[in-house]
N, C-alpha and C positions, 0 to 999 in steps of 0.2 A: 527250786527250794528246800532246803533239809533241815528237817527240827532235830535240836541236838536232845542228846541223851537225857540232860534236868527237864528239858522241858514236854518231853515223852513222857517221865516216871510223874510229872505236876500234872499234864492232860489223863492219865489213867487215873490218879488218885483222886482229880477232881470228877469222872466220871464214874468212880465206886461207890466216892461220897455221894453223887446224886443220886445214885441208886439205892443206895442204903437210905436214903430221907425219903423218896419217890415212892417205897415200896409203903409204908405206912399210912401216905396222902392215900396212895392209890385204894389200900384196903379200906379204909376211911368213905371215899368216895364209892365203893363197890358196897358198905353199909348202908349209906344214904340211899342207892338203888334198888334196897329192898322193903318192906313192909316189914315193921318193927313186930311183935308180939303182943301186943297191947292194941294195938290198931288193930292186927289181924282179930283178934280175941272181940273186940269194940263190932267190928263191923259185920263180924258171924254173927255174935248174939241180936246184934241190931236183924239182922236176915233171918234167922230163926226165929227169934224171939224168946224172952226168956224162959220159957219152958224146955230147951235145950238143956238138961241135966247132962251133964259129962262132959261138955263141948271144950271146959278149959284144957280138960285132963288129955281130952284127942290134941287140941291146940298145938302143946304144950309138949306133947309127943311128939308129935312132926318136926316143932323147932328144934325141937335137940338133934333129930337124926338128918332134918335138912338144911337149917338154919333159915334165912330170909326168903320168901319169895319174892321174886319183881316183877309179877301180875297174880292176878285173881279173877276167876270167873264167880258169877255168881247167876243161878239159872235152877232150870225145874226138869224133871224129867217124868216118864211113864214108862212103864214096862209090865212084860210078861212070859211067863215059859213054860212051855210041857217039854223037858227034854232039848228043845232046841227054843231060844228065847232070841228075845228083841226088846231094844230100849231105845227110846224117843227123847231129845231132849233141845232145849236151848237156853242161852242167857247172855250175858254183857261182859266180855273181855276188858278188863284195864289195867292199867300197867301203873307200877310208881311213879314213874318217871312224866304219866300223861298219856293221855289219848284212849279210847276205849271203841269198840265195836262189837256187835250183835254177832253171836255165831253159833252155829247148830253142832248135834252132837248124836251118832245113831252108834247102834252095838248089835252086833250077832251072837249068839253064844250057841254053847252046846255044853251038856252035863247033865249029872243029876240036878234037877234044877223042876220047880215046878209053882206057881201061884202069880201074881200080879202085884203091881207095888207102884207109888207116886211120891215122887221125892223131889224135897229142895235138896238142890247139890251148891256148894262153895267150897270151889277147887283152888287150892294153893298152888302156884305156878313157877317152876324155879328155871332157872337159866334158859328163859325164852330171848332170843334175841330180836324178833320179829311177830307180827299179827303171822304174815303167812306161813312161817315156821309149823303152826299151832295147828295146822289143815295139812294132816296126814294121818295115819293108824297109830294108836297106841296100845302094843298087847298088854291084856288086862287078863289076871284070876282074881276072880270075884270070892273065893273062897278061903283065901287068905287076907283078912283083914281084921285092922283092931276096932275094937268094940268096947261101949262105954256108954250105959243109961242111953241105949237107943238111937246113938251117933257112934255111927262107921265111918271107919277110912281106910283106905288100901291105894298102894302105887301104881302108875303104869309110867314107862321110862321108853324114850324113843329117842337114840344118842345120848345127847348130856341132856335132854329137855325130861323132867321129871313133874309128874302131875300129882297131886296129893288130893282128891274126890272127898269131902266130907259131906254124907247122906243124911237124911233126917226126914223119915218120911211114915208113908201108911199104907196098909196092905199086908197081903199075906205070901209070901217068897219064901220058902228055903230050899238049902241045895247047895251045889257047888258046881262052876258051872267054866269052863276058860273060853277065852275070844278076844275082842278088842274094842277098843273105843275106837270110831272114825271123825274127826272134828271137819267142818266144812264152813265156807262162808255163806253158803245158799242151804235151806232146806231141801232135805231128800227120804222119800219113802222106800228108797232103795238102800238097806243095810249094808251092802257090799260095797 
């Protein structure tokens, strides 16, 4: 059975029209998949406490650069360094669409770095298709961060997945280092 030329033209127009209509609909669904800026600010303020000055500016900067995250990690970490550094943390990963799970991370580093610190960490997660995709190493350069009133953030990326950990902590640690953060399903003392 063959389709006549007018029928093929109508079919092509119908497909183009459907594509034009679905584009905005898909974009609207993508927006719903991510946390909005006000929700993130409310959750981060609740997590860090009211004393986190500069938090609004940091979150505003992340949203202007990355948009809406589809997941959040809220947790705590501690670390120390004397040229070689280690960091260990754990928290809860939550997706905007629902679902959560406990995760762990550790991080070796090397650089001009000394001291120790403990911090609360609120991480905005972008383009994470599943929890399992988080369990890998994310390269990190901790010397390049955006810092406002005690609140710091830097970016880690592996493939399309981008992490923006916001840290607020206590301790004395200064310097520049390079390394990676390894996210895991189970706690491990092995930083590698």
